[in-house]
Steps between C-alpha positions, in 0.01 A plus 500: 500500500332164434509336845234254385752362248760391753648157426344187644660318791642797690579491873352771726623843391398853415516763232731770638283805566559781255736295287530597136504340252414228755680278753366192681705338778457179695449556874767247590800345328420188303696176536634370167346792308629396158192294423267789586714742296472264202123469539455879513741546211297268281185698581655839422345545157154447648544696821743779410687437830868408465660301787828583668653347813630711788714362780325766708267785397708767326250703298263769625276477193507867405690440179534621145290384211586363155468840333774639725723200428442534126599867513858417606756513219711199597791573266521859623471392863787253470708752306460741793597221740805425288613860512458511879683172531791623290539797732532272802694222324829592665351408836408151376825349373389141552217526251659734247875500429635831368454563132791402282571183696407164359170353608440141610607373159859592580756239603471605863126449484508160335242271656294794627288569195730475201376709211341770713629856510397718793408779512337617182657818371158660452140418576430201269121521508268220604621142460357301213220255564589136546391253240209310657637185659360161419310362795245630750306823449578806715199423721606137542854611590353740758310216667819299540700804614255567784611178667865591448441847644346362819832330579654848528229648723612527863146385582576190290181345362260747663384824335210739474303477180422837341286574196548814293251632247735534204511357149869411512737402778751773414263761641489339846789693668340831407142388563541358853662811646812295572659604828862501386757756385475365146383734220179297463346695212813498283566138598154391387555675168832316457337172603247545220786495253651196674165326459517572128872432453565213742163353600535640853230480768490661846431221749586617851633741761694446818485846650724714280599202284337431164492162322446467125469183291658503154396266218764613246810621686811603307725214399802668336757681714475835322121497512510411871735792565262740327208370707711516816560868433124558510487315832771723646324813379187414699703619798445170685723488807616143441643609164649830611674420827816354344419150626614328182658592169278597213644230274416225747148629546446527123620143445265377772205640303561265207206259501386616846121488533461669839622857542498676838568856611494678834515858617602636840 
């Protein structure tokens, strides 16, 4: 662990004892932490420490390394989640209408995601990558999304600044020893593919909530529905409690550059 390579300009903090691959945490929450996050983010290539904001400390530091994340077969993991979800689908009628009925592209579903058909009759595999969007880079989008995320924090514009010794942001949930009921290892593996397919970056936690910036979100309805299926299969509570119809959620993903998930 290269403590001597910590970014410049940090507030008082500490490396969490025994953390692996490495977790540094500010002693106190920082007011308007977006500027500090951006400064640390720009220094990542030199330091090897990736910044992430936490509304309050939610990682014990005894996490899983990049080799463990790389060992996860994402397609197989989501296929298993699909099979488990199909078994419990009858208990979730809001998200998944019974097979054989028209999806949101039916007349009854007009205005709620026309052109989408839910559910898929079989596991469709991973969604295709988005075409890179014209405009800011994934890292530039992440810097803007941090400010947007802070509006959602119950602590408002105050957060702890954490640094994680990882090469890519996708590995952060697994690496920090995230204290949530989320499947952190499998989630980090999936996030790696979202980095590659959608320009995603992990930017923050609010307890059991995860915030992800997205440079190239899906734009077409059918593509958004396919991506939404992956979201549901993470097991996130906000997508599996029947709060809103699948079609509406999928449509909301079109062009959306800040994704959020939470687990009870």
